[in-house]
C-alpha positions in Angstrom: -32.3 3.4 11.5 -30.4 5.5 8.9 -28.4 7.1 11.8 -27.4 3.7 13.1 -26.4 2.6 9.6 -24.4 5.7 9.0 -22.7 5.1 12.4 -21.8 1.5 11.3 -20.3 2.8 8.0 -18.5 5.6 9.9 -16.9 3.0 12.2 -16.1 0.5 9.5 -14.5 3.1 7.2 -11.6 4.2 9.3 -10.7 0.7 10.4 -10.6 -0.4 6.7 -8.4 2.6 6.0 -6.1 1.7 8.8 -5.9 -1.9 7.6 -5.1 -0.7 4.1 -2.4 1.6 5.4 -0.9 -1.1 7.5 -0.9 -3.6 4.6 0.7 -1.0 2.3 3.3 -0.2 4.9 4.1 -3.9 5.3 4.4 -4.4 1.5 6.7 -1.4 1.4 8.9 -2.6 4.3 9.2 -6.1 2.7 9.9 -4.8 -0.7 12.7 -2.5 0.6 14.1 -5.3 2.8 14.2 -7.6 -0.2 15.8 -4.9 -2.4 13.0 -5.3 -4.9 13.6 -3.5 -8.2 10.2 -2.0 -8.3 6.7 -2.5 -6.7 3.4 -1.4 -8.0 0.2 -1.9 -6.0 -3.1 -0.9 -7.7 -6.8 -1.3 -6.8 -9.6 -0.4 -9.2 -7.1 1.4 -11.5 -5.8 3.5 -8.6 -2.2 3.4 -7.7 -1.9 2.7 -4.0 1.9 2.2 -3.8 4.7 2.6 -6.3 8.3 2.1 -5.5 10.9 2.8 -8.1 14.7 2.4 -8.0 16.5 5.6 -7.0 18.0 7.5 -9.9 21.3 6.0 -10.8 20.8 3.0 -8.6 21.8 -0.4 -9.9 19.9 -3.5 -9.3 21.8 -6.1 -7.3 20.4 -8.7 -9.8 21.8 -6.9 -12.8 25.4 -8.3 -12.2 
């Protein structure tokens, strides 16, 4: 039974990672497409995605 349980966790783990990666990629695409000033995505105090404006870049909203 422990082998079957390990197999289930082994299968579930990568699919969750792919889902997380896909979600973060979608957030990044949308943030860049919307010209967001900055984006920070955290989970359990771990930074998953952080987008900052490029050095010297001006925000289109600053005008």
